[in-house]
C-alpha positions in Angstrom: 45.0 9.2 20.2 46.4 6.3 21.7 47.3 8.2 24.7 43.3 9.2 25.3 42.8 4.9 24.5 45.0 3.8 26.8 43.9 6.3 29.7 40.2 5.2 28.8 41.2 1.6 29.2 43.2 2.2 32.4 40.2 3.9 33.7 37.9 0.9 32.8 40.2 -1.7 34.5 40.3 0.8 37.5 36.5 0.5 37.7 36.4 -3.4 37.4 39.0 -3.2 40.4 36.4 -1.3 42.4 33.6 -3.7 41.3 35.8 -6.7 42.3 35.9 -4.7 46.0 32.5 -3.9 46.1 31.5 -7.6 45.1 34.4 -9.5 47.4 34.4 -7.6 50.2 31.4 -5.1 50.6 28.6 -7.0 49.6 26.7 -7.5 52.7 28.5 -4.2 54.4 26.3 -1.0 54.4 28.3 0.7 51.7 27.7 -2.9 49.2 24.2 -2.7 50.1 23.5 0.7 49.1 25.6 0.3 45.9 23.4 -3.0 45.1 20.1 -1.9 46.4 20.0 -5.1 48.3 18.5 -6.2 51.7 21.1 -7.5 54.5 19.4 -10.9 54.0 19.5 -11.3 50.1 23.2 -10.2 50.5 24.0 -12.6 53.1 22.7 -15.3 50.7 24.1 -14.7 47.7 27.8 -13.3 49.3 29.6 -16.8 48.2 28.1 -16.0 44.5 29.2 -12.0 44.4 32.4 -13.2 45.7 32.6 -15.2 42.4 31.8 -12.4 40.5 34.1 -9.9 41.9 36.7 -12.4 41.1 35.9 -12.5 37.5 35.8 -8.8 37.4 39.5 -9.0 38.7 40.3 -11.0 35.8 38.8 -8.4 33.5 40.8 -5.7 35.3 43.9 -7.7 35.3 43.5 -8.7 31.5 43.3 -4.7 30.6 46.3 -4.1 32.4 48.0 -6.4 30.9 47.3 -5.0 27.5 48.4 -1.6 29.0 52.0 -3.3 30.0 52.3 -4.7 26.6 52.5 -0.7 25.0 51.9 -1.1 21.4 52.0 -4.5 21.3 49.2 -5.1 23.7 46.5 -3.6 21.4 44.8 -7.2 20.5 45.1 -8.2 24.2 42.7 -5.1 25.5 40.6 -5.2 22.3 39.7 -9.1 23.5 39.2 -7.4 27.5 37.1 -4.7 26.3 35.0 -7.2 24.4 34.5 -9.2 27.3 33.5 -6.2 29.2 31.6 -5.0 26.7 30.0 -8.6 26.6 29.6 -8.5 29.9 27.8 -5.4 30.3 25.3 -6.3 27.8 24.4 -9.3 29.4 24.1 -7.8 32.7 21.6 -4.8 31.4 19.6 -7.5 29.9 19.4 -9.6 32.9 19.9 -7.5 35.9 19.1 -4.1 35.5 19.6 -1.3 32.6 22.2 0.8 34.7 25.2 -1.8 33.9 25.1 -0.8 30.3 26.3 2.9 31.4 28.3 1.7 34.1 30.1 -1.4 32.1 29.0 -1.6 28.4 29.4 2.2 27.4 32.5 2.6 28.4 34.0 -0.6 27.0 32.3 0.5 23.5 34.0 4.0 23.9 37.2 2.1 24.9 36.8 0.0 21.7 36.1 3.2 19.7 39.2 4.6 21.1 41.5 1.7 20.5 40.1 1.4 17.0 41.0 4.8 16.1 43.9 4.7 17.2 
C-alpha cells in the first residue's frame, strides 16, 4: 500500500510543478490563457500575482518530494504537505471555481487516505 501512496504523492507533486510552470511562465501565453480561461488583458494585469501563486505551488511540490526522499521517515512530511494541498484546493474551490476541487483537493484527499492506510 505504501507504494501506491508514494506514487499518488509523486503524481500530486508533479501536478504542482505543472501548475508552477503554468502560473509562473505561461500565465499570459496562449496555453495559459486557455488553461485558466482568461483574456490577455486580465492575464497581463495579474501576471505578477500568478507568478507568486506559482511559487507557492512549487513549495508544495518541493515539500512532497522532500517527504518522498525521506522514505518511511517522511510520512509526517507528506501528510503535512498533502493537508496544505487539500486546504488550498478547498479554498480555491470555494473562492475561484469548483474545478479546483477535483484538480487539487480530491487528489490530496486520496493521497492522504492511501498514506493513512499504508
